C-alpha positions, 0 to 999 in steps of 0.5 A: 496502469498510468492514471490520475492516481499516480505521479508521472515524474518526481516533481508530481509527488506531494511536496513535503510541505503538503504532506506535513501539513495534513494527517495521514488519513487526510493525506491518503484521502487526498490521493484516493480522491485525486487531489493528490498524486499517488506513488509511482510504484502502483502504476509501475507494479499494477495496482491502485488505492481502492479504500481508505478508512481510519486504520484500513486500507484496500489496494485493487490490482492484477499481475500482469505477465511482467511480474512472472518468474522463470516458472510462469507464475507471479514472483514473491516480490509482487506479493511483497510489494503490494503488501508492503504498500497496503500495510504501510498505507494502513499505518499512514492513516493513523499518523498525525499531522507533522509526522511520517512513517517507514517500514521497520520490517514487513513479513509475507506469507505466500499461501498459493499462486495468483494466476496472472491477470487475476484481480486481487484486493489487498487489504490492510487493517492496523492492530496498533498505532502509538506514539512511535510504532505502528502495526498492521496485518493484511491479506491478498484475496481475489473477488471470491475471497480466496486467500493468496497471501498474508502479511504483517508489518511494524513501522516506526512513526516519527515527527519530522524535523 
């Protein structure tokens, strides 16, 4: 799923100076609008940024057969990677200019298996963003609103030095 949203090489990522020169919301909007490269993990795992709002992110994607476990269903790591990305990026929309975040912990509850190839939406919404922590909750659903997983995260927000 390589497209304009994803960096092809490490030097194609936005520089630290670029990242720190704008708010997290502006940074995420830059990725959505194609002005800034998106994370390579999206291309690797098969999802892309779909919606960016203050405190809300939506990713869209579909697990391919490459992410099947030995039983033929989607590996739990795919759910976790997608939710960690959506939850963290939602927190990123609340990060002030000159700061960064990192995931402190996240939790995933898998409700049911996603059929391989099913397009899903991962939505994450921030419930708290303070000076040093951000908390978000998220879901993975298909187009008919069928729930596949829920998740939550706590992130540390830090002034960059």
